[in-house]
C-alpha positions as CSV (number, residue, x, y, z in Angstrom):
1,M,8.6,57.5,-38.9
2,E,6.3,55.1,-37.0
3,I,5.6,53.1,-40.1
4,L,9.4,52.6,-40.6
5,V,9.7,51.4,-37.0
6,L,6.9,48.9,-37.6
7,I,8.5,47.6,-40.7
8,A,11.8,47.2,-38.9
9,L,10.2,45.4,-36.0
10,A,8.3,43.1,-38.4
11,I,11.3,42.1,-40.6
12,L,14.6,42.7,-38.9
13,P,14.3,40.2,-36.0
14,P,13.8,37.1,-38.2
15,L,16.4,38.3,-40.6
16,G,18.9,38.8,-37.7
17,I,18.4,35.2,-36.5
18,A,18.6,33.9,-40.0
19,Y,22.0,35.7,-40.3
20,Y,23.1,34.2,-37.0
21,V,22.3,30.6,-38.0
22,Y,23.8,31.0,-41.5
23,H,27.1,32.1,-40.0
24,K,27.0,29.1,-37.7
25,D,27.6,27.0,-40.8
26,I,31.3,27.2,-40.3
27,H,32.6,24.4,-42.4
28,E,30.9,24.6,-45.8
29,K,28.4,27.4,-46.3
30,E,25.3,27.0,-48.4
31,P,24.8,29.1,-51.5
32,I,22.9,32.4,-50.8
33,S,20.5,31.7,-53.6
34,L,19.3,28.5,-52.0
35,V,19.1,30.1,-48.6
36,V,16.9,32.9,-50.0
37,K,14.8,30.3,-51.8
38,S,14.3,28.4,-48.6
39,F,13.2,31.6,-46.8
40,A,10.8,32.3,-49.7
41,F,9.3,28.8,-49.5
42,G,8.7,29.4,-45.8
43,A,7.0,32.7,-46.5
44,F,4.8,31.1,-49.2
45,S,3.9,28.3,-46.8
46,V,1.7,30.8,-44.9
47,V,-0.9,30.5,-47.7
48,P,-1.7,26.7,-47.3
49,V,-1.4,27.1,-43.5
50,L,-4.1,29.8,-43.5
51,L,-6.3,27.8,-45.9
52,V,-6.1,24.7,-43.7
53,S,-6.4,26.6,-40.5
54,E,-9.7,28.0,-41.6
55,M,-11.1,24.5,-41.2
56,W,-10.0,24.3,-37.6
57,S,-10.9,26.4,-34.5
58,V,-10.7,25.9,-30.8
59,N,-14.5,25.7,-30.7
60,L,-14.6,23.0,-33.4
61,I,-11.9,20.9,-31.6
62,G,-13.3,21.6,-28.2
63,N,-10.0,21.3,-26.3
64,I,-7.4,24.1,-26.0
65,F,-4.5,21.7,-25.7
66,I,-5.4,19.7,-28.7
67,Y,-6.1,22.9,-30.7
68,A,-2.6,24.2,-29.8
69,M,-1.0,20.9,-30.8
70,V,-3.0,20.1,-33.9
71,G,-4.9,23.2,-35.0
72,V,-1.8,25.4,-34.7
73,A,1.5,23.6,-34.2
74,L,1.0,20.5,-36.4
75,I,-0.4,22.5,-39.3
76,E,2.4,25.1,-39.2
77,E,5.3,22.8,-38.6
78,G,3.8,20.2,-41.0
79,F,3.8,22.6,-43.9
80,K,7.2,23.8,-43.1
81,L,8.5,20.3,-43.3
82,L,6.5,19.6,-46.4
83,F,8.1,22.5,-48.3
84,L,11.5,21.6,-46.9
85,K,11.3,18.0,-47.9
86,K,9.8,18.7,-51.3
87,F,11.9,21.5,-52.6
88,I,15.2,21.6,-50.6
89,F,15.9,18.0,-49.3
90,P,16.8,16.6,-52.8
91,N,19.2,19.4,-53.7
92,P,22.8,18.3,-54.0
93,E,23.9,21.4,-52.1
94,F,22.4,19.7,-49.1
95,N,25.5,17.8,-48.4
96,E,26.1,17.7,-44.7
97,P,23.9,17.3,-41.6
98,F,24.2,21.0,-40.6
99,D,22.5,22.0,-43.8
100,G,19.3,20.5,-42.4
101,I,19.4,23.1,-39.7
102,V,20.2,26.0,-42.0
103,Y,17.4,25.3,-44.5
104,A,14.8,24.4,-41.8
105,V,15.5,27.6,-40.0
106,M,15.2,29.6,-43.2
107,V,11.9,28.0,-44.0
108,S,10.7,28.6,-40.4
109,L,11.9,32.2,-40.4
110,G,10.3,32.9,-43.8
111,F,7.0,31.8,-42.3
112,A,7.7,33.8,-39.1
113,T,8.4,37.0,-41.1
114,V,5.1,36.9,-42.9
115,E,3.3,36.0,-39.7
116,N,5.1,38.8,-37.8
117,I,4.0,41.4,-40.5
118,F,0.4,40.3,-39.9
119,Y,0.7,40.7,-36.2
120,V,2.6,44.0,-36.1
121,F,0.5,45.7,-38.7
122,G,-2.7,44.0,-37.6
123,C,-2.2,45.7,-34.2
124,Y,-1.3,49.1,-35.6
125,D,-2.2,51.1,-32.6
126,D,0.0,48.8,-30.4
127,G,2.2,47.5,-33.2
128,I,5.4,48.6,-31.7
129,T,4.7,46.8,-28.4
130,V,3.6,43.7,-30.2
131,G,6.7,43.8,-32.4
132,I,9.1,44.2,-29.4
133,M,7.4,41.3,-27.6
134,R,7.5,39.0,-30.5
135,M,11.1,39.8,-31.2
136,F,12.0,38.1,-27.9
137,T,9.3,35.3,-27.9
138,A,7.5,34.1,-31.1
139,I,10.4,34.8,-33.5
140,P,13.0,32.9,-31.5
141,L,10.4,30.2,-30.9
142,H,10.0,29.6,-34.7
143,A,13.7,29.6,-35.1
144,A,14.2,27.1,-32.3
145,C,11.6,24.8,-33.9
146,G,13.5,25.1,-37.1
147,V,16.7,24.1,-35.5
148,V,15.2,21.1,-33.8
149,M,13.4,19.9,-36.9
150,G,16.5,20.6,-39.0
151,Y,18.7,18.6,-36.7
152,F,16.7,15.5,-37.5
153,V,16.2,16.4,-41.2
154,G,20.0,16.7,-41.4
155,L,20.4,13.2,-40.0
156,A,17.6,11.9,-42.3
157,K,19.3,13.2,-45.4
158,F,22.1,10.6,-45.1
159,K,19.9,7.6,-44.3
160,H,18.6,5.4,-47.1
161,D,16.4,3.0,-45.4
162,G,13.3,3.1,-43.1
163,K,15.3,5.2,-40.6
164,R,14.9,8.3,-42.9
165,N,11.2,8.6,-42.4
166,I,11.5,7.8,-38.7
167,L,14.0,10.7,-38.3
168,L,11.8,13.1,-40.3
169,L,8.8,12.1,-38.1
170,K,10.9,12.7,-35.0
171,G,11.8,16.1,-36.2
172,L,8.2,17.0,-36.9
173,I,7.0,15.6,-33.5
174,C,9.7,17.5,-31.5
175,A,8.9,20.8,-33.3
176,V,5.2,20.3,-32.8
177,I,5.6,19.6,-29.1
178,I,7.7,22.7,-28.6
179,H,5.5,24.9,-30.6
180,G,2.3,23.4,-29.2
181,L,3.3,23.7,-25.6
182,Y,4.4,27.3,-26.1
183,D,1.1,28.2,-27.7
184,Y,-1.0,26.2,-25.1
185,F,0.5,28.1,-22.2
186,I,-0.1,31.4,-23.9
187,F,-3.7,30.5,-24.6
188,Q,-4.1,29.8,-20.9
189,G,-3.1,33.4,-20.2
190,H,-2.0,32.9,-16.6
191,L,0.6,30.3,-17.7
192,F,2.7,32.7,-19.9
193,I,5.7,32.1,-17.7
194,L,5.7,28.4,-18.8
195,S,5.7,29.6,-22.4
196,L,9.0,31.4,-21.6
197,V,10.3,28.2,-19.9
198,T,9.4,26.2,-23.0
199,L,11.2,28.8,-25.2
200,F,14.3,28.8,-22.9
201,I,14.5,25.0,-23.1
202,A,14.1,25.0,-26.9
203,I,16.8,27.6,-27.3
204,K,19.1,25.6,-25.0
205,Y,18.6,22.4,-27.0
206,S,18.9,24.3,-30.3
207,K,22.4,25.5,-29.3
208,K,23.3,21.9,-28.5
209,A,21.9,20.7,-31.8
210,I,23.9,23.3,-33.7
211,K,27.1,22.3,-31.9
212,M,26.5,18.6,-32.5
213,H,26.1,19.0,-36.2
214,Q,29.1,21.3,-36.5
215,D,31.2,18.6,-34.8
216,I,30.1,15.8,-37.2
217,S,30.5,17.8,-40.4
218,P,32.4,15.8,-43.1
219,F,34.0,19.1,-44.1
220,K,35.4,19.7,-40.6
221,K,39.2,20.0,-40.7
222,D,41.1,18.3,-37.9
């Protein structure tokens, strides 16, 4: 029975948030096949993240803040954006700004699901506690980073000049800052409350970003 609880705690929270975001696409829903593919790309992105992360460590970098921002956040968010830009961005189904949020969140949650499985089953004796804690912290954090990045990706999709790359860079930077600050405060131990503050602000902005892209959808009916 406990193994079933661990599986549920590892998988259901990211799937629940994915379902929530997908149903916020109220004007022109994306095909399930592409949504699932985005999620799978995110899950696979764990592989290059782990390979690159092996070359970094807090001892090598020598600074916890830089490690959180570069050794963790930049690597993870960078590969999420790379997979999103390479495999999803050119797809003709990506036809409104809100789609950037949908696909970015799916990539983020695909990554978060695999990471969650590692954490929950890697702490088997305390896996239930870890799973419950991450359900309210790390998983929403990955989703919020996906929304924020996806907001800018959605804008970039419909730019055809130098502004496209600027918007993509803005999305990456914003996601890295949110992710990096969240991790930095956790690494400090006694500053965990500031991680929760960072998460709260990210979720608040994510809700605003979702509403803004809903309102500018070309498929919105007056």
